[in-house]
C-alpha positions as CSV (number, residue, x, y, z in Angstrom):
1,M,-24.0,-28.9,-15.1
2,P,-24.2,-25.6,-17.0
3,E,-27.3,-23.6,-17.7
4,A,-29.7,-25.6,-20.0
5,P,-29.7,-24.2,-23.6
6,N,-32.9,-22.9,-25.2
7,S,-32.6,-22.0,-28.8
8,E,-28.8,-22.2,-29.3
9,F,-27.7,-24.1,-32.4
10,W,-25.7,-26.5,-30.2
11,K,-28.6,-27.4,-27.8
12,D,-28.6,-31.1,-28.8
13,L,-24.8,-31.5,-28.5
14,K,-23.8,-34.1,-25.9
15,P,-21.0,-33.2,-23.5
16,I,-17.9,-35.4,-23.5
17,S,-18.0,-38.0,-20.8
18,T,-14.2,-38.0,-19.9
19,V,-13.5,-34.4,-19.1
20,F,-10.2,-34.8,-17.1
21,Q,-7.2,-36.9,-17.8
22,P,-6.4,-39.4,-15.0
23,D,-4.1,-37.1,-13.1
24,A,-5.7,-33.7,-13.9
25,L,-7.2,-31.5,-11.3
26,P,-10.6,-29.8,-11.7
27,E,-10.8,-26.2,-13.0
28,V,-11.0,-23.3,-10.6
29,Y,-14.3,-21.5,-11.1
30,I,-15.0,-18.3,-9.2
31,G,-18.2,-16.5,-9.8
32,N,-18.1,-12.7,-9.4
33,A,-14.3,-12.7,-9.3
34,A,-14.1,-8.9,-9.0
35,T,-16.5,-8.9,-6.1
36,D,-16.9,-5.9,-3.9
37,D,-16.7,-8.1,-0.8
38,E,-13.5,-6.8,0.7
39,R,-12.8,-9.9,2.8
40,Y,-11.5,-11.6,-0.3
41,Y,-8.9,-8.9,-1.0
42,V,-5.7,-9.5,0.9
43,P,-3.9,-6.2,1.8
44,F,-0.8,-6.1,-0.4
45,T,0.4,-2.6,0.5
46,E,-1.2,0.1,2.7
47,T,-3.3,1.2,-0.3
48,V,-3.6,-1.8,-2.6
49,S,-5.2,-5.3,-2.1
50,S,-5.1,-8.5,-4.0
51,R,-7.7,-11.2,-4.5
52,P,-6.1,-14.4,-5.5
53,L,-7.9,-16.4,-8.2
54,W,-5.5,-19.1,-9.1
55,I,-2.1,-20.1,-7.6
56,S,0.6,-22.4,-8.8
57,P,3.1,-22.9,-5.9
58,T,5.3,-25.2,-8.1
59,Q,5.5,-22.7,-11.0
60,N,5.7,-19.6,-8.8
61,K,2.7,-18.1,-10.6
62,W,-0.6,-16.6,-9.7
63,C,-3.6,-14.8,-11.1
64,D,-5.3,-12.1,-9.0
65,I,-7.4,-9.0,-9.1
66,L,-5.4,-6.0,-7.8
67,M,-7.7,-3.4,-6.2
68,S,-7.3,0.1,-4.9
69,K,-10.3,2.1,-3.8
70,G,-8.5,5.4,-4.2
71,P,-5.0,6.6,-4.9
72,G,-2.7,3.6,-4.5
73,L,0.9,2.5,-4.8
74,V,2.7,-0.8,-5.3
75,N,6.3,0.0,-4.6
76,R,9.0,-0.1,-7.3
77,H,9.6,-3.6,-8.6
78,Y,11.1,-5.6,-11.4
79,H,9.7,-8.7,-13.1
80,P,12.2,-11.3,-14.3
81,H,9.3,-13.0,-16.2
82,E,6.3,-11.8,-18.2
83,V,3.1,-10.4,-16.7
84,F,-0.3,-9.9,-18.3
85,A,-2.9,-7.3,-17.1
86,Y,-6.5,-6.5,-18.0
87,T,-8.1,-3.5,-16.5
88,I,-11.6,-4.1,-15.2
89,S,-12.3,-0.7,-13.7
90,G,-10.6,2.5,-12.4
91,K,-7.4,4.1,-13.6
92,W,-3.8,3.0,-13.1
93,G,-0.3,3.1,-14.7
94,Y,3.4,3.0,-14.1
95,L,5.4,6.2,-13.4
96,E,8.0,5.0,-15.9
97,H,5.6,4.8,-18.9
98,D,3.6,7.3,-21.0
99,W,0.2,5.5,-20.8
100,T,-2.6,5.3,-18.3
101,A,-4.9,2.2,-18.3
102,T,-8.6,2.4,-17.8
103,A,-11.5,-0.2,-18.1
104,G,-10.9,-2.5,-21.0
105,D,-7.2,-1.8,-21.5
106,F,-4.7,-4.7,-21.8
107,V,-1.0,-4.6,-20.8
108,Y,1.8,-7.1,-21.5
109,E,4.8,-6.5,-19.4
110,T,8.0,-7.9,-20.9
111,P,10.5,-9.8,-18.7
112,G,13.1,-7.5,-17.4
113,E,10.8,-4.5,-16.8
114,G,11.0,-2.4,-13.7
115,H,8.3,0.0,-12.7
116,T,6.2,1.8,-10.0
117,L,2.5,0.9,-10.1
118,V,0.2,3.7,-9.1
119,A,-3.6,3.9,-8.9
120,Y,-5.3,7.2,-9.6
121,E,-8.2,8.9,-8.0
122,H,-11.3,7.7,-10.0
123,P,-15.0,7.3,-9.3
124,D,-14.6,3.5,-9.7
125,P,-12.0,1.5,-7.7
126,M,-9.0,0.3,-9.7
127,K,-9.5,-3.4,-10.3
128,V,-7.0,-5.1,-12.6
129,F,-6.7,-8.8,-13.4
130,F,-3.0,-9.8,-13.4
131,Q,-1.3,-13.0,-14.4
132,V,2.1,-12.9,-12.6
133,T,4.9,-15.4,-13.3
134,G,7.8,-15.5,-10.9
135,P,8.7,-13.1,-8.1
136,L,8.5,-9.4,-7.9
137,I,12.0,-8.0,-7.1
138,W,11.6,-4.9,-4.9
139,L,13.8,-2.0,-6.0
140,D,15.2,0.9,-4.0
141,E,14.9,4.5,-5.2
142,D,18.0,4.0,-7.5
143,G,16.4,0.9,-9.1
144,Q,18.6,-1.6,-7.3
145,P,17.3,-4.9,-5.9
146,D,16.1,-4.5,-2.3
147,G,14.1,-7.7,-1.6
148,Y,11.6,-9.9,-3.3
149,F,8.0,-11.2,-3.1
150,D,7.2,-14.6,-4.5
151,V,4.3,-17.1,-4.6
152,H,5.2,-18.5,-1.2
153,Q,5.1,-15.2,0.5
154,Y,1.9,-14.5,-1.3
155,I,0.3,-17.7,0.0
156,S,1.5,-16.9,3.6
157,L,0.0,-13.4,3.3
158,C,-3.3,-14.9,2.0
159,R,-3.5,-17.5,4.8
160,T,-3.0,-14.9,7.5
161,H,-5.6,-12.6,6.1
162,Y,-8.2,-15.2,5.4
163,E,-7.9,-16.6,8.9
164,K,-8.2,-13.1,10.3
165,V,-11.4,-12.2,8.4
166,G,-13.1,-15.6,9.1
167,I,-12.9,-17.2,5.7
168,G,-10.3,-19.6,7.0
169,A,-6.6,-20.0,6.2
170,N,-7.1,-23.1,4.1
171,Y,-9.4,-21.2,1.6
172,V,-6.2,-20.3,-0.4
173,D,-5.4,-24.0,-0.8
174,T,-8.5,-24.4,-2.9
175,L,-6.9,-22.1,-5.5
176,F,-3.8,-24.3,-6.0
177,R,-3.2,-26.0,-9.3
C-alpha cells in the first residue's frame, strides 16, 4: 500500500482491484537504487562496478547502475542493440565522442555503436543508470571483435559476487522478469 494521501486532488480515488493479468509477474521495486552500499555493486572491471536492478534472461536485457568511485574504464565494446543511459552523478563519456556527461544528462546509444567508456576524476562517484539490450561485443585496439559479455555472463558474475559478500547468490533471481 502506498503512502496515504493528504490533500492531493486524487485522495478519494479507489485503486483498481485486478492489478496484474493472470500470468504477469509483480513489478521490481528497489528503494534507494543508487545506494552507497558497495555490496550491491558487482565488480565489472577493475575500476567499474554494476548494480543490477532488473534482468531479463529471455530477452538478453538488463538495467543497472554503473558506478566508478574515481577514474574508471569499461573496455572498448560494441552494441548490436540500443542502449539508454541517464547520469545520476559524477562525470563520464566515450573516448570516441565529443561530449562528457554529468548529473542529469541522458544518452541514447544507437545500435551499431562502438566506444570506450571512461569515468573521470570527480568529487562525486560516477553513477549512471543504463538499460542494455543484447550483448556487449568486446573490441581489440583495432576495433575488431574480441569476445562478448551477455546477460548470462552478467547473471553468473552477480551470483558469484552476491554469494561472496553475504547477500546470497539467489538475490539476483529476484530481479528476473
